[in-house]
C-alpha atoms as a printed R data frame, in Angstrom:
    type eleno elety resid chain resno       x      y      z
1   ATOM     1    CA   UNK     A     1 -79.891 23.207 41.939
2   ATOM     2    CA   UNK     A     2 -78.707 24.052 38.422
3   ATOM     3    CA   UNK     A     3 -75.302 23.012 37.114
4   ATOM     4    CA   UNK     A     4 -73.266 26.033 36.006
5   ATOM     5    CA   UNK     A     5 -70.436 25.714 33.453
6   ATOM     6    CA   UNK     A     6 -67.575 28.208 33.111
7   ATOM     7    CA   UNK     A     7 -64.490 28.187 30.913
8   ATOM     8    CA   UNK     A     8 -61.334 27.147 32.753
9   ATOM     9    CA   UNK     A     9 -58.859 30.076 32.893
10  ATOM    10    CA   UNK     A    10 -55.784 29.851 30.615
11  ATOM    11    CA   UNK     A    11 -57.244 27.163 28.338
12  ATOM    12    CA   UNK     A    12 -58.763 29.449 25.649
13  ATOM    13    CA   UNK     A    13 -62.242 27.933 25.906
14  ATOM    14    CA   UNK     A    14 -60.980 24.379 25.248
15  ATOM    15    CA   UNK     A    15 -62.283 23.155 28.615
16  ATOM    16    CA   UNK     A    16 -65.017 24.065 31.097
17  ATOM    17    CA   UNK     A    17 -65.595 23.254 34.755
18  ATOM    18    CA   UNK     A    18 -68.980 22.823 36.358
19  ATOM    19    CA   UNK     A    19 -70.297 23.816 39.763
20  ATOM    20    CA   UNK     A    20 -70.964 20.067 40.264
21  ATOM    21    CA   UNK     A    21 -67.239 19.312 40.039
22  ATOM    22    CA   UNK     A    22 -67.182 17.976 36.490
23  ATOM    23    CA   UNK     A    23 -64.754 18.892 33.710
24  ATOM    24    CA   UNK     A    24 -65.578 18.818 30.003
25  ATOM    25    CA   UNK     A    25 -63.765 19.231 26.757
26  ATOM    26    CA   UNK     A    26 -65.586 21.848 24.665
27  ATOM    27    CA   UNK     A    27 -66.576 21.472 21.027
28  ATOM    28    CA   UNK     A    28 -63.953 23.006 18.736
29  ATOM    29    CA   UNK     A    29 -62.056 22.647 15.482
30  ATOM    30    CA   UNK     A    30 -58.348 21.820 15.676
31  ATOM    31    CA   UNK     A    31 -55.777 22.059 12.896
32  ATOM    32    CA   UNK     A    32 -53.811 18.796 12.869
33  ATOM    33    CA   UNK     A    33 -51.054 18.391 10.271
34  ATOM    34    CA   UNK     A    34 -52.768 19.246  6.987
35  ATOM    35    CA   UNK     A    35 -56.385 18.686  7.983
36  ATOM    36    CA   UNK     A    36 -58.966 20.030 10.392
37  ATOM    37    CA   UNK     A    37 -60.370 17.876 13.153
38  ATOM    38    CA   UNK     A    38 -63.707 18.413 14.842
39  ATOM    39    CA   UNK     A    39 -63.481 17.832 18.587
40  ATOM    40    CA   UNK     A    40 -66.866 17.080 20.098
41  ATOM    41    CA   UNK     A    41 -67.988 18.143 23.529
42  ATOM    42    CA   UNK     A    42 -67.561 15.452 26.179
43  ATOM    43    CA   UNK     A    43 -67.322 15.100 29.928
44  ATOM    44    CA   UNK     A    44 -63.813 14.025 30.900
45  ATOM    45    CA   UNK     A    45 -63.430 10.921 33.020
46  ATOM    46    CA   UNK     A    46 -61.616 11.804 36.211
47  ATOM    47    CA   UNK     A    47 -59.513  9.212 37.983
48  ATOM    48    CA   UNK     A    48 -58.312  9.044 41.559
49  ATOM    49    CA   UNK     A    49 -54.639 10.070 41.770
50  ATOM    50    CA   UNK     A    50 -51.992  8.824 44.152
51  ATOM    51    CA   UNK     A    51 -53.031 11.218 46.946
52  ATOM    52    CA   UNK     A    52 -56.732 10.375 46.720
53  ATOM    53    CA   UNK     A    53 -57.794 13.457 44.730
54  ATOM    54    CA   UNK     A    54 -59.660 13.362 41.415
55  ATOM    55    CA   UNK     A    55 -57.402 14.217 38.461
56  ATOM    56    CA   UNK     A    56 -57.871 14.855 34.726
57  ATOM    57    CA   UNK     A    57 -55.453 15.443 31.860
58  ATOM    58    CA   UNK     A    58 -55.806 18.780 30.080
59  ATOM    59    CA   UNK     A    59 -53.989 19.784 26.897
60  ATOM    60    CA   UNK     A    60 -52.820 23.397 26.886
61  ATOM    61    CA   UNK     A    61 -52.853 25.478 23.694
62  ATOM    62    CA   UNK     A    62 -49.062 25.010 23.616
63  ATOM    63    CA   UNK     A    63 -49.678 21.283 23.170
64  ATOM    64    CA   UNK     A    64 -48.396 20.328 26.621
65  ATOM    65    CA   UNK     A    65 -50.659 17.891 28.474
66  ATOM    66    CA   UNK     A    66 -50.859 18.341 32.237
67  ATOM    67    CA   UNK     A    67 -52.368 16.221 34.981
68  ATOM    68    CA   UNK     A    68 -54.489 18.537 37.161
69  ATOM    69    CA   UNK     A    69 -56.613 18.008 40.248
70  ATOM    70    CA   UNK     A    70 -60.324 18.605 39.725
71  ATOM    71    CA   UNK     A    71 -60.812 20.490 43.009
72  ATOM    72    CA   UNK     A    72 -58.072 22.969 42.048
73  ATOM    73    CA   UNK     A    73 -59.588 23.510 38.594
74  ATOM    74    CA   UNK     A    74 -63.093 24.076 39.996
75  ATOM    75    CA   UNK     A    75 -61.830 26.458 42.692
76  ATOM    76    CA   UNK     A    76 -59.713 28.515 40.271
77  ATOM    77    CA   UNK     A    77 -62.570 28.657 37.755
78  ATOM    78    CA   UNK     A    78 -65.266 29.776 40.185
79  ATOM    79    CA   UNK     A    79 -63.394 31.332 43.148
80  ATOM    80    CA   UNK     A    80 -60.519 32.926 41.224
81  ATOM    81    CA   UNK     A    81 -56.781 32.398 41.640
82  ATOM    82    CA   UNK     A    82 -55.632 30.838 44.895
83  ATOM    83    CA   UNK     A    83 -54.317 33.559 47.239
84  ATOM    84    CA   UNK     A    84 -50.651 33.312 48.203
85  ATOM    85    CA   UNK     A    85 -50.084 31.037 51.184
86  ATOM    86    CA   UNK     A    86 -53.425 29.298 50.808
87  ATOM    87    CA   UNK     A    87 -54.740 26.078 49.280
88  ATOM    88    CA   UNK     A    88 -58.064 24.517 48.330
89  ATOM    89    CA   UNK     A    89 -59.936 22.982 51.270
90  ATOM    90    CA   UNK     A    90 -62.775 20.455 51.112
91  ATOM    91    CA   UNK     A    91 -65.484 21.506 53.566
92  ATOM    92    CA   UNK     A    92 -66.589 17.943 54.276
93  ATOM    93    CA   UNK     A    93 -63.066 16.479 54.254
94  ATOM    94    CA   UNK     A    94 -63.849 14.147 51.326
95  ATOM    95    CA   UNK     A    95 -61.112 14.506 48.692
96  ATOM    96    CA   UNK     A    96 -63.294 13.327 45.789
97  ATOM    97    CA   UNK     A    97 -66.154 15.741 46.559
98  ATOM    98    CA   UNK     A    98 -65.320 18.581 44.161
99  ATOM    99    CA   UNK     A    99 -68.710 20.314 44.184
100 ATOM   100    CA   UNK     A   100 -68.223 24.091 44.271
101 ATOM   101    CA   UNK     A   101 -70.191 24.517 47.514
102 ATOM   102    CA   UNK     A   102 -67.750 22.150 49.250
103 ATOM   103    CA   UNK     A   103 -64.589 24.029 48.225
104 ATOM   104    CA   UNK     A   104 -62.967 27.119 49.725
105 ATOM   105    CA   UNK     A   105 -59.518 28.617 50.156
106 ATOM   106    CA   UNK     A   106 -57.677 28.476 53.458
107 ATOM   107    CA   UNK     A   107 -54.251 28.117 55.021
108 ATOM   108    CA   UNK     A   108 -52.380 24.838 55.475
109 ATOM   109    CA   UNK     A   109 -53.091 25.007 59.215
110 ATOM   110    CA   UNK     A   110 -56.836 25.432 58.576
111 ATOM   111    CA   UNK     A   111 -56.663 22.420 56.244
112 ATOM   112    CA   UNK     A   112 -55.021 20.280 58.927
113 ATOM   113    CA   UNK     A   113 -57.567 21.419 61.552
114 ATOM   114    CA   UNK     A   114 -60.474 20.587 59.210
115 ATOM   115    CA   UNK     A   115 -58.932 17.192 58.372
116 ATOM   116    CA   UNK     A   116 -58.631 16.378 62.080
117 ATOM   117    CA   UNK     A   117 -62.228 17.472 62.689
118 ATOM   118    CA   UNK     A   118 -63.393 15.094 59.921
119 ATOM   119    CA   UNK     A   119 -61.232 12.233 61.191
120 ATOM   120    CA   UNK     A   120 -59.048 12.361 58.069
121 ATOM   121    CA   UNK     A   121 -55.748 12.928 59.889
122 ATOM   122    CA   UNK     A   122 -54.218  9.475 60.366
123 ATOM   123    CA   UNK     A   123 -51.833  8.991 63.261
124 ATOM   124    CA   UNK     A   124 -50.370  6.303 65.462
125 ATOM   125    CA   UNK     A   125 -50.879  2.651 64.619
126 ATOM   126    CA   UNK     A   126 -53.410  3.556 61.893
127 ATOM   127    CA   UNK     A   127 -50.509  4.752 59.733
128 ATOM   128    CA   UNK     A   128 -49.826  1.924 57.308
129 ATOM   129    CA   UNK     A   129 -46.087  1.598 57.932
130 ATOM   130    CA   UNK     A   130 -46.195  2.077 61.709
131 ATOM   131    CA   UNK     A   131 -44.062 -0.501 63.523
132 ATOM   132    CA   UNK     A   132 -45.480  0.336 66.932
133 ATOM   133    CA   UNK     A   133 -48.883  0.050 68.534
134 ATOM   134    CA   UNK     A   134 -50.193  2.242 71.340
135 ATOM   135    CA   UNK     A   135 -49.459 -0.545 73.835
136 ATOM   136    CA   UNK     A   136 -45.833 -0.612 72.614
137 ATOM   137    CA   UNK     A   137 -45.468  3.117 73.191
138 ATOM   138    CA   UNK     A   138 -46.854  2.781 76.713
139 ATOM   139    CA   UNK     A   139 -44.369 -0.039 77.376
140 ATOM   140    CA   UNK     A   140 -41.520  2.053 75.947
141 ATOM   141    CA   UNK     A   141 -42.432  4.991 78.182
142 ATOM   142    CA   UNK     A   142 -42.531  2.666 81.206
143 ATOM   143    CA   UNK     A   143 -39.069  1.297 80.290
144 ATOM   144    CA   UNK     A   144 -37.726  4.833 79.914
145 ATOM   145    CA   UNK     A   145 -39.152  5.798 83.303
146 ATOM   146    CA   UNK     A   146 -37.542  2.707 84.823
147 ATOM   147    CA   UNK     A   147 -34.174  3.836 83.460
148 ATOM   148    CA   UNK     A   148 -33.662  1.217 80.742
149 ATOM   149    CA   UNK     A   149 -31.237  2.151 77.982
150 ATOM   150    CA   UNK     A   150 -32.507  3.610 74.714
151 ATOM   151    CA   UNK     A   151 -30.582  1.132 72.539
152 ATOM   152    CA   UNK     A   152 -31.866 -1.873 74.483
153 ATOM   153    CA   UNK     A   153 -35.488 -0.632 74.252
154 ATOM   154    CA   UNK     A   154 -35.058 -0.033 70.522
155 ATOM   155    CA   UNK     A   155 -33.741 -3.560 69.946
156 ATOM   156    CA   UNK     A   156 -36.572 -5.055 71.988
157 ATOM   157    CA   UNK     A   157 -39.207 -3.272 69.864
158 ATOM   158    CA   UNK     A   158 -37.488 -3.532 66.476
159 ATOM   159    CA   UNK     A   159 -37.116  0.210 65.914
160 ATOM   160    CA   UNK     A   160 -34.197  2.637 65.805
161 ATOM   161    CA   UNK     A   161 -32.860  4.353 68.903
162 ATOM   162    CA   UNK     A   162 -33.915  7.639 67.245
163 ATOM   163    CA   UNK     A   163 -37.539  6.443 67.349
164 ATOM   164    CA   UNK     A   164 -37.220  5.836 71.076
165 ATOM   165    CA   UNK     A   165 -35.665  9.262 71.623
166 ATOM   166    CA   UNK     A   166 -38.511 10.860 69.629
167 ATOM   167    CA   UNK     A   167 -41.041  9.086 71.859
168 ATOM   168    CA   UNK     A   168 -39.172 10.216 74.995
169 ATOM   169    CA   UNK     A   169 -38.997 13.839 73.805
170 ATOM   170    CA   UNK     A   170 -42.628 13.644 72.581
171 ATOM   171    CA   UNK     A   171 -41.750 14.450 68.977
172 ATOM   172    CA   UNK     A   172 -43.769 11.385 68.048
173 ATOM   173    CA   UNK     A   173 -46.811  9.874 69.729
174 ATOM   174    CA   UNK     A   174 -47.137 13.099 71.744
175 ATOM   175    CA   UNK     A   175 -50.941 12.952 71.573
176 ATOM   176    CA   UNK     A   176 -50.991  9.578 73.348
177 ATOM   177    CA   UNK     A   177 -51.829  9.926 77.026
178 ATOM   178    CA   UNK     A   178 -49.594  8.462 79.691
179 ATOM   179    CA   UNK     A   179 -50.648  4.983 80.788
180 ATOM   180    CA   UNK     A   180 -52.470  4.838 84.081
């Protein structure tokens, strides 16, 4: 498979994106103060941003530097502008895989469905700040069925009464089956 490079839209040929998910700064001459500077071609080093996506810094012709996600750049460069109401989806669910063949546009719902299919949607006790475990939720449901008060159950489990109400009304932990 051959790597294809295309200029990134709106950057006047300063940068290119590749079909392999790489971004490069193109060779050019820049006027700085009272002298000209030669900028050599180089592959930019992407870093993993706070949400787990690869990001790079790009300087616009206006001089403003922006932090952009690599998958968005590659998709816009090769697939065109993102249609309204859609976003870039990773076919394999891996946020750092920005190869063109892995990217496509889809709705937020399609993104969530794909994430669940790839096991990327974290829920329940796997969520880092979760105070409850599945066994706690089963115990809470049993207490609710037995008629215990919401406030008392909340105190016993170290959560707010709103958390207990959300469990009772199945706004949270709804996917968890009833205990046998």
